[in-house]
mmCIF file as Biopython writes it, N, C-alpha, C and O atoms, coordinates in Angstrom:
data_model
#
loop_
_atom_site.group_PDB
_atom_site.id
_atom_site.type_symbol
_atom_site.label_atom_id
_atom_site.label_alt_id
_atom_site.label_comp_id
_atom_site.label_asym_id
_atom_site.label_entity_id
_atom_site.label_seq_id
_atom_site.pdbx_PDB_ins_code
_atom_site.Cartn_x
_atom_site.Cartn_y
_atom_site.Cartn_z
_atom_site.occupancy
_atom_site.B_iso_or_equiv
_atom_site.auth_seq_id
_atom_site.auth_asym_id
_atom_site.pdbx_PDB_model_num
ATOM 1   N N  . MET A ? 1  ? 97.784  117.174 83.087  1.0 0.0 1  A 1 
ATOM 2   C CA . MET A ? 1  ? 97.548  116.362 84.013  1.0 0.0 1  A 1 
ATOM 3   C C  . MET A ? 1  ? 96.606  116.286 84.779  1.0 0.0 1  A 1 
ATOM 4   O O  . MET A ? 1  ? 96.660  115.707 85.863  1.0 0.0 1  A 1 
ATOM 5   N N  . LYS A ? 2  ? 95.527  116.910 84.282  1.0 0.0 2  A 1 
ATOM 6   C CA . LYS A ? 2  ? 94.517  117.726 85.320  1.0 0.0 2  A 1 
ATOM 7   C C  . LYS A ? 2  ? 93.576  115.884 85.283  1.0 0.0 2  A 1 
ATOM 8   O O  . LYS A ? 2  ? 93.629  115.041 84.388  1.0 0.0 2  A 1 
ATOM 9   N N  . GLY A ? 3  ? 93.146  115.854 86.035  1.0 0.0 3  A 1 
ATOM 10  C CA . GLY A ? 3  ? 92.197  114.401 86.623  1.0 0.0 3  A 1 
ATOM 11  C C  . GLY A ? 3  ? 93.138  112.857 87.181  1.0 0.0 3  A 1 
ATOM 12  O O  . GLY A ? 3  ? 92.700  111.812 87.661  1.0 0.0 3  A 1 
ATOM 13  N N  . TYR A ? 4  ? 94.338  113.218 86.917  1.0 0.0 4  A 1 
ATOM 14  C CA . TYR A ? 4  ? 94.775  112.682 87.723  1.0 0.0 4  A 1 
ATOM 15  C C  . TYR A ? 4  ? 94.853  112.711 89.120  1.0 0.0 4  A 1 
ATOM 16  O O  . TYR A ? 4  ? 94.377  113.710 89.660  1.0 0.0 4  A 1 
ATOM 17  N N  . SER A ? 5  ? 95.666  111.277 90.293  1.0 0.0 5  A 1 
ATOM 18  C CA . SER A ? 5  ? 95.502  111.780 91.736  1.0 0.0 5  A 1 
ATOM 19  C C  . SER A ? 5  ? 96.942  112.025 91.638  1.0 0.0 5  A 1 
ATOM 20  O O  . SER A ? 5  ? 97.250  112.384 90.501  1.0 0.0 5  A 1 
ATOM 21  N N  . ILE A ? 6  ? 98.235  111.928 92.706  1.0 0.0 6  A 1 
ATOM 22  C CA . ILE A ? 6  ? 98.647  112.820 92.918  1.0 0.0 6  A 1 
ATOM 23  C C  . ILE A ? 6  ? 99.756  110.959 92.349  1.0 0.0 6  A 1 
ATOM 24  O O  . ILE A ? 6  ? 100.508 110.633 91.430  1.0 0.0 6  A 1 
ATOM 25  N N  . GLU A ? 7  ? 99.352  110.507 93.200  1.0 0.0 7  A 1 
ATOM 26  C CA . GLU A ? 7  ? 99.387  109.047 92.744  1.0 0.0 7  A 1 
ATOM 27  C C  . GLU A ? 7  ? 100.401 108.544 91.506  1.0 0.0 7  A 1 
ATOM 28  O O  . GLU A ? 7  ? 101.569 108.158 91.454  1.0 0.0 7  A 1 
ATOM 29  N N  . GLU A ? 8  ? 99.124  108.798 90.358  1.0 0.0 8  A 1 
ATOM 30  C CA . GLU A ? 8  ? 99.249  108.479 88.918  1.0 0.0 8  A 1 
ATOM 31  C C  . GLU A ? 8  ? 100.516 109.058 88.148  1.0 0.0 8  A 1 
ATOM 32  O O  . GLU A ? 8  ? 101.411 108.600 87.437  1.0 0.0 8  A 1 
ATOM 33  N N  . ARG A ? 9  ? 100.018 110.688 88.811  1.0 0.0 9  A 1 
ATOM 34  C CA . ARG A ? 9  ? 101.105 111.489 88.112  1.0 0.0 9  A 1 
ATOM 35  C C  . ARG A ? 9  ? 102.549 111.251 88.708  1.0 0.0 9  A 1 
ATOM 36  O O  . ARG A ? 9  ? 103.507 111.291 87.936  1.0 0.0 9  A 1 
ATOM 37  N N  . ALA A ? 10 ? 102.727 111.020 89.977  1.0 0.0 10 A 1 
ATOM 38  C CA . ALA A ? 10 ? 104.198 110.468 89.904  1.0 0.0 10 A 1 
ATOM 39  C C  . ALA A ? 10 ? 104.722 109.543 88.942  1.0 0.0 10 A 1 
ATOM 40  O O  . ALA A ? 10 ? 105.646 109.660 88.138  1.0 0.0 10 A 1 
ATOM 41  N N  . ILE A ? 11 ? 103.811 108.448 89.233  1.0 0.0 11 A 1 
ATOM 42  C CA . ILE A ? 11 ? 104.250 107.290 88.404  1.0 0.0 11 A 1 
ATOM 43  C C  . ILE A ? 11 ? 104.707 107.405 86.716  1.0 0.0 11 A 1 
ATOM 44  O O  . ILE A ? 11 ? 105.657 106.989 86.052  1.0 0.0 11 A 1 
ATOM 45  N N  . ASN A ? 12 ? 103.320 108.309 86.404  1.0 0.0 12 A 1 
ATOM 46  C CA . ASN A ? 12 ? 103.854 108.657 84.829  1.0 0.0 12 A 1 
ATOM 47  C C  . ASN A ? 12 ? 104.926 109.313 84.328  1.0 0.0 12 A 1 
ATOM 48  O O  . ASN A ? 12 ? 105.734 109.069 83.432  1.0 0.0 12 A 1 
ATOM 49  N N  . LEU A ? 13 ? 104.729 110.381 85.252  1.0 0.0 13 A 1 
ATOM 50  C CA . LEU A ? 13 ? 106.265 111.456 85.246  1.0 0.0 13 A 1 
ATOM 51  C C  . LEU A ? 13 ? 107.410 110.279 85.481  1.0 0.0 13 A 1 
ATOM 52  O O  . LEU A ? 13 ? 108.040 110.038 84.452  1.0 0.0 13 A 1 
ATOM 53  N N  . ALA A ? 14 ? 107.771 109.556 86.559  1.0 0.0 14 A 1 
ATOM 54  C CA . ALA A ? 14 ? 109.132 108.806 86.708  1.0 0.0 14 A 1 
ATOM 55  C C  . ALA A ? 14 ? 109.069 108.021 85.506  1.0 0.0 14 A 1 
ATOM 56  O O  . ALA A ? 14 ? 110.102 108.187 84.858  1.0 0.0 14 A 1 
ATOM 57  N N  . HIS A ? 15 ? 108.224 107.192 84.926  1.0 0.0 15 A 1 
ATOM 58  C CA . HIS A ? 15 ? 108.115 106.205 83.910  1.0 0.0 15 A 1 
ATOM 59  C C  . HIS A ? 15 ? 108.579 107.218 82.477  1.0 0.0 15 A 1 
ATOM 60  O O  . HIS A ? 15 ? 109.120 106.597 81.562  1.0 0.0 15 A 1 
ATOM 61  N N  . TYR A ? 16 ? 108.383 108.665 82.297  1.0 0.0 16 A 1 
ATOM 62  C CA . TYR A ? 16 ? 108.995 108.990 81.176  1.0 0.0 16 A 1 
ATOM 63  C C  . TYR A ? 16 ? 110.044 109.000 81.232  1.0 0.0 16 A 1 
ATOM 64  O O  . TYR A ? 16 ? 110.789 108.381 80.473  1.0 0.0 16 A 1 
ATOM 65  N N  . ILE A ? 17 ? 110.583 110.140 82.707  1.0 0.0 17 A 1 
ATOM 66  C CA . ILE A ? 17 ? 111.580 110.294 82.798  1.0 0.0 17 A 1 
ATOM 67  C C  . ILE A ? 17 ? 112.617 108.934 82.944  1.0 0.0 17 A 1 
ATOM 68  O O  . ILE A ? 17 ? 113.792 109.141 83.248  1.0 0.0 17 A 1 
ATOM 69  N N  . ILE A ? 18 ? 112.298 108.017 82.792  1.0 0.0 18 A 1 
ATOM 70  C CA . ILE A ? 18 ? 113.323 106.809 82.838  1.0 0.0 18 A 1 
ATOM 71  C C  . ILE A ? 18 ? 113.191 106.561 81.628  1.0 0.0 18 A 1 
ATOM 72  O O  . ILE A ? 18 ? 114.068 106.857 80.816  1.0 0.0 18 A 1 
ATOM 73  N N  . ASP A ? 19 ? 112.364 106.129 81.386  1.0 0.0 19 A 1 
ATOM 74  C CA . ASP A ? 19 ? 112.275 105.510 79.237  1.0 0.0 19 A 1 
ATOM 75  C C  . ASP A ? 19 ? 112.558 106.760 78.733  1.0 0.0 19 A 1 
ATOM 76  O O  . ASP A ? 19 ? 112.929 106.578 77.573  1.0 0.0 19 A 1 
ATOM 77  N N  . SER A ? 20 ? 112.573 107.670 78.938  1.0 0.0 20 A 1 
ATOM 78  C CA . SER A ? 20 ? 112.664 108.396 77.806  1.0 0.0 20 A 1 
ATOM 79  C C  . SER A ? 20 ? 114.280 109.217 78.164  1.0 0.0 20 A 1 
ATOM 80  O O  . SER A ? 20 ? 114.605 110.061 77.330  1.0 0.0 20 A 1 
ATOM 81  N N  . LYS A ? 21 ? 115.154 109.011 79.225  1.0 0.0 21 A 1 
ATOM 82  C CA . LYS A ? 21 ? 115.865 109.724 80.010  1.0 0.0 21 A 1 
ATOM 83  C C  . LYS A ? 21 ? 115.971 111.169 79.860  1.0 0.0 21 A 1 
ATOM 84  O O  . LYS A ? 21 ? 117.119 111.611 79.844  1.0 0.0 21 A 1 
ATOM 85  N N  . ASP A ? 22 ? 115.129 111.891 79.760  1.0 0.0 22 A 1 
ATOM 86  C CA . ASP A ? 22 ? 115.015 113.413 79.727  1.0 0.0 22 A 1 
ATOM 87  C C  . ASP A ? 22 ? 114.921 113.259 81.058  1.0 0.0 22 A 1 
ATOM 88  O O  . ASP A ? 22 ? 114.884 112.285 81.810  1.0 0.0 22 A 1 
ATOM 89  N N  . THR A ? 23 ? 114.871 115.065 81.264  1.0 0.0 23 A 1 
ATOM 90  C CA . THR A ? 23 ? 115.541 115.793 82.258  1.0 0.0 23 A 1 
ATOM 91  C C  . THR A ? 23 ? 114.056 116.324 83.190  1.0 0.0 23 A 1 
ATOM 92  O O  . THR A ? 23 ? 113.059 116.195 82.479  1.0 0.0 23 A 1 
ATOM 93  N N  . VAL A ? 24 ? 113.837 116.700 84.143  1.0 0.0 24 A 1 
ATOM 94  C CA . VAL A ? 24 ? 112.905 117.195 84.962  1.0 0.0 24 A 1 
ATOM 95  C C  . VAL A ? 24 ? 112.392 118.478 84.097  1.0 0.0 24 A 1 
ATOM 96  O O  . VAL A ? 24 ? 111.205 118.788 83.991  1.0 0.0 24 A 1 
ATOM 97  N N  . ARG A ? 25 ? 113.456 119.156 83.511  1.0 0.0 25 A 1 
ATOM 98  C CA . ARG A ? 25 ? 112.848 120.536 82.645  1.0 0.0 25 A 1 
ATOM 99  C C  . ARG A ? 25 ? 112.029 119.560 81.716  1.0 0.0 25 A 1 
ATOM 100 O O  . ARG A ? 25 ? 110.922 119.272 82.170  1.0 0.0 25 A 1 
ATOM 101 N N  . GLY A ? 26 ? 112.285 119.122 80.777  1.0 0.0 26 A 1 
ATOM 102 C CA . GLY A ? 26 ? 111.875 118.113 80.044  1.0 0.0 26 A 1 
ATOM 103 C C  . GLY A ? 26 ? 110.511 117.640 80.067  1.0 0.0 26 A 1 
ATOM 104 O O  . GLY A ? 26 ? 109.692 117.598 79.150  1.0 0.0 26 A 1 
ATOM 105 N N  . ALA A ? 27 ? 110.385 117.200 81.589  1.0 0.0 27 A 1 
ATOM 106 C CA . ALA A ? 27 ? 109.082 115.952 82.043  1.0 0.0 27 A 1 
ATOM 107 C C  . ALA A ? 27 ? 108.303 117.278 81.749  1.0 0.0 27 A 1 
ATOM 108 O O  . ALA A ? 27 ? 107.436 117.511 80.907  1.0 0.0 27 A 1 
ATOM 109 N N  . ALA A ? 28 ? 109.029 118.288 82.957  1.0 0.0 28 A 1 
ATOM 110 C CA . ALA A ? 28 ? 107.899 119.836 82.824  1.0 0.0 28 A 1 
ATOM 111 C C  . ALA A ? 28 ? 107.122 119.940 81.502  1.0 0.0 28 A 1 
ATOM 112 O O  . ALA A ? 28 ? 105.908 119.863 81.314  1.0 0.0 28 A 1 
ATOM 113 N N  . LYS A ? 29 ? 107.986 120.108 80.756  1.0 0.0 29 A 1 
ATOM 114 C CA . LYS A ? 29 ? 107.503 120.883 79.499  1.0 0.0 29 A 1 
ATOM 115 C C  . LYS A ? 29 ? 106.459 120.068 79.094  1.0 0.0 29 A 1 
ATOM 116 O O  . LYS A ? 29 ? 105.332 120.537 78.938  1.0 0.0 29 A 1 
ATOM 117 N N  . LYS A ? 30 ? 106.712 118.888 78.903  1.0 0.0 30 A 1 
ATOM 118 C CA . LYS A ? 30 ? 106.317 117.494 78.195  1.0 0.0 30 A 1 
ATOM 119 C C  . LYS A ? 30 ? 104.757 117.841 78.864  1.0 0.0 30 A 1 
ATOM 120 O O  . LYS A ? 30 ? 103.807 118.201 78.169  1.0 0.0 30 A 1 
ATOM 121 N N  . PHE A ? 31 ? 104.711 117.695 80.038  1.0 0.0 31 A 1 
ATOM 122 C CA . PHE A ? 31 ? 103.658 117.372 80.765  1.0 0.0 31 A 1 
ATOM 123 C C  . PHE A ? 31 ? 102.684 118.442 81.016  1.0 0.0 31 A 1 
ATOM 124 O O  . PHE A ? 31 ? 101.479 118.216 81.129  1.0 0.0 31 A 1 
ATOM 125 N N  . GLY A ? 32 ? 103.337 119.887 81.123  1.0 0.0 32 A 1 
ATOM 126 C CA . GLY A ? 32 ? 102.703 121.178 81.182  1.0 0.0 32 A 1 
ATOM 127 C C  . GLY A ? 32 ? 102.600 121.562 82.460  1.0 0.0 32 A 1 
ATOM 128 O O  . GLY A ? 32 ? 101.983 122.621 82.583  1.0 0.0 32 A 1 
ATOM 129 N N  . ILE A ? 33 ? 102.999 121.062 83.495  1.0 0.0 33 A 1 
ATOM 130 C CA . ILE A ? 33 ? 103.549 121.147 84.900  1.0 0.0 33 A 1 
ATOM 131 C C  . ILE A ? 33 ? 105.118 122.032 85.743  1.0 0.0 33 A 1 
ATOM 132 O O  . ILE A ? 33 ? 106.285 122.037 85.351  1.0 0.0 33 A 1 
ATOM 133 N N  . SER A ? 34 ? 104.827 122.340 86.323  1.0 0.0 34 A 1 
ATOM 134 C CA . SER A ? 34 ? 106.543 123.257 86.392  1.0 0.0 34 A 1 
ATOM 135 C C  . SER A ? 34 ? 107.115 122.506 87.144  1.0 0.0 34 A 1 
ATOM 136 O O  . SER A ? 34 ? 106.500 121.692 87.834  1.0 0.0 34 A 1 
ATOM 137 N N  . LYS A ? 35 ? 108.870 122.679 87.163  1.0 0.0 35 A 1 
ATOM 138 C CA . LYS A ? 35 ? 109.810 122.165 87.439  1.0 0.0 35 A 1 
ATOM 139 C C  . LYS A ? 35 ? 109.575 121.541 89.069  1.0 0.0 35 A 1 
ATOM 140 O O  . LYS A ? 35 ? 110.153 120.630 89.662  1.0 0.0 35 A 1 
ATOM 141 N N  . SER A ? 36 ? 108.732 122.244 89.384  1.0 0.0 36 A 1 
ATOM 142 C CA . SER A ? 36 ? 109.344 121.813 91.003  1.0 0.0 36 A 1 
ATOM 143 C C  . SER A ? 36 ? 108.191 121.086 91.303  1.0 0.0 36 A 1 
ATOM 144 O O  . SER A ? 36 ? 108.345 120.192 92.135  1.0 0.0 36 A 1 
ATOM 145 N N  . THR A ? 37 ? 106.634 121.305 90.651  1.0 0.0 37 A 1 
ATOM 146 C CA . THR A ? 37 ? 105.762 119.975 90.873  1.0 0.0 37 A 1 
ATOM 147 C C  . THR A ? 37 ? 106.233 118.704 90.062  1.0 0.0 37 A 1 
ATOM 148 O O  . THR A ? 37 ? 105.486 117.726 90.037  1.0 0.0 37 A 1 
ATOM 149 N N  . VAL A ? 38 ? 107.292 118.682 89.480  1.0 0.0 38 A 1 
ATOM 150 C CA . VAL A ? 38 ? 107.845 117.329 88.747  1.0 0.0 38 A 1 
ATOM 151 C C  . VAL A ? 38 ? 108.543 116.336 90.111  1.0 0.0 38 A 1 
ATOM 152 O O  . VAL A ? 38 ? 108.350 115.223 90.602  1.0 0.0 38 A 1 
ATOM 153 N N  . HIS A ? 39 ? 109.668 117.806 90.388  1.0 0.0 39 A 1 
ATOM 154 C CA . HIS A ? 39 ? 110.379 117.156 91.634  1.0 0.0 39 A 1 
ATOM 155 C C  . HIS A ? 39 ? 109.538 117.134 92.719  1.0 0.0 39 A 1 
ATOM 156 O O  . HIS A ? 39 ? 109.889 115.994 93.024  1.0 0.0 39 A 1 
ATOM 157 N N  . LYS A ? 40 ? 108.732 117.405 93.569  1.0 0.0 40 A 1 
ATOM 158 C CA . LYS A ? 40 ? 107.974 117.316 94.504  1.0 0.0 40 A 1 
ATOM 159 C C  . LYS A ? 40 ? 107.626 115.946 94.087  1.0 0.0 40 A 1 
ATOM 160 O O  . LYS A ? 40 ? 108.398 115.118 94.571  1.0 0.0 40 A 1 
ATOM 161 N N  . ASP A ? 41 ? 106.551 115.369 93.216  1.0 0.0 41 A 1 
ATOM 162 C CA . ASP A ? 41 ? 105.934 114.732 92.899  1.0 0.0 41 A 1 
ATOM 163 C C  . ASP A ? 41 ? 106.676 113.458 92.681  1.0 0.0 41 A 1 
ATOM 164 O O  . ASP A ? 41 ? 106.137 112.678 93.467  1.0 0.0 41 A 1 
ATOM 165 N N  . VAL A ? 42 ? 107.603 112.827 92.055  1.0 0.0 42 A 1 
ATOM 166 C CA . VAL A ? 42 ? 108.769 112.275 91.807  1.0 0.0 42 A 1 
ATOM 167 C C  . VAL A ? 42 ? 109.284 111.706 93.197  1.0 0.0 42 A 1 
ATOM 168 O O  . VAL A ? 42 ? 109.323 110.494 93.408  1.0 0.0 42 A 1 
ATOM 169 N N  . THR A ? 43 ? 109.710 112.734 94.213  1.0 0.0 43 A 1 
ATOM 170 C CA . THR A ? 43 ? 110.431 112.354 95.218  1.0 0.0 43 A 1 
ATOM 171 C C  . THR A ? 43 ? 109.542 112.006 96.462  1.0 0.0 43 A 1 
ATOM 172 O O  . THR A ? 43 ? 109.916 111.358 97.439  1.0 0.0 43 A 1 
ATOM 173 N N  . LEU A ? 44 ? 108.611 112.412 96.309  1.0 0.0 44 A 1 
ATOM 174 C CA . LEU A ? 44 ? 107.120 112.282 97.698  1.0 0.0 44 A 1 
ATOM 175 C C  . LEU A ? 44 ? 107.011 111.112 97.419  1.0 0.0 44 A 1 
ATOM 176 O O  . LEU A ? 44 ? 106.871 110.436 98.438  1.0 0.0 44 A 1 
ATOM 177 N N  . LYS A ? 45 ? 107.005 110.204 95.974  1.0 0.0 45 A 1 
ATOM 178 C CA . LYS A ? 45 ? 106.225 109.035 95.707  1.0 0.0 45 A 1 
ATOM 179 C C  . LYS A ? 45 ? 107.596 108.146 96.196  1.0 0.0 45 A 1 
ATOM 180 O O  . LYS A ? 45 ? 107.406 107.075 96.773  1.0 0.0 45 A 1 
ATOM 181 N N  . ASN A ? 46 ? 108.651 108.512 96.006  1.0 0.0 46 A 1 
ATOM 182 C CA . ASN A ? 46 ? 109.804 107.918 96.375  1.0 0.0 46 A 1 
ATOM 183 C C  . ASN A ? 46 ? 109.915 107.535 97.996  1.0 0.0 46 A 1 
ATOM 184 O O  . ASN A ? 46 ? 110.654 106.646 98.418  1.0 0.0 46 A 1 
ATOM 185 N N  . GLY A ? 47 ? 109.108 108.306 98.773  1.0 0.0 47 A 1 
ATOM 186 C CA . GLY A ? 47 ? 109.592 108.204 99.862  1.0 0.0 47 A 1 
ATOM 187 C C  . GLY A ? 47 ? 110.506 109.106 100.516 1.0 0.0 47 A 1 
ATOM 188 O O  . GLY A ? 47 ? 110.857 109.043 101.694 1.0 0.0 47 A 1 
ATOM 189 N N  . ARG A ? 48 ? 110.938 110.129 99.468  1.0 0.0 48 A 1 
ATOM 190 C CA . ARG A ? 48 ? 111.597 111.336 100.241 1.0 0.0 48 A 1 
ATOM 191 C C  . ARG A ? 48 ? 111.195 112.271 100.756 1.0 0.0 48 A 1 
ATOM 192 O O  . ARG A ? 48 ? 110.251 112.724 100.107 1.0 0.0 48 A 1 
ATOM 193 N N  . LYS A ? 49 ? 111.462 112.961 101.812 1.0 0.0 49 A 1 
ATOM 194 C CA . LYS A ? 49 ? 110.437 114.615 101.304 1.0 0.0 49 A 1 
ATOM 195 C C  . LYS A ? 49 ? 111.228 115.475 100.975 1.0 0.0 49 A 1 
ATOM 196 O O  . LYS A ? 49 ? 112.396 115.494 101.363 1.0 0.0 49 A 1 
ATOM 197 N N  . SER A ? 50 ? 110.656 116.411 100.126 1.0 0.0 50 A 1 
ATOM 198 C CA . SER A ? 50 ? 111.889 117.539 100.119 1.0 0.0 50 A 1 
ATOM 199 C C  . SER A ? 50 ? 111.670 118.783 100.547 1.0 0.0 50 A 1 
ATOM 200 O O  . SER A ? 50 ? 110.622 119.182 101.055 1.0 0.0 50 A 1 
ATOM 201 N N  . GLY A ? 51 ? 112.742 119.473 100.330 1.0 0.0 51 A 1 
ATOM 202 C CA . GLY A ? 51 ? 112.451 121.040 101.096 1.0 0.0 51 A 1 
ATOM 203 C C  . GLY A ? 51 ? 113.054 121.082 102.517 1.0 0.0 51 A 1 
ATOM 204 O O  . GLY A ? 51 ? 112.947 122.099 103.202 1.0 0.0 51 A 1 
#
């Protein structure tokens, strides 16, 4: 997912998780990024602070 802005990556991840009903772990594997990155991107884009 290199070359994407954080916003684009977060939107793509969110759409993937919703459409596929996959888990954070599954999305991380699919997109080749860590689980913590998936969680951080999706929660930050959703307006919530993680950590």
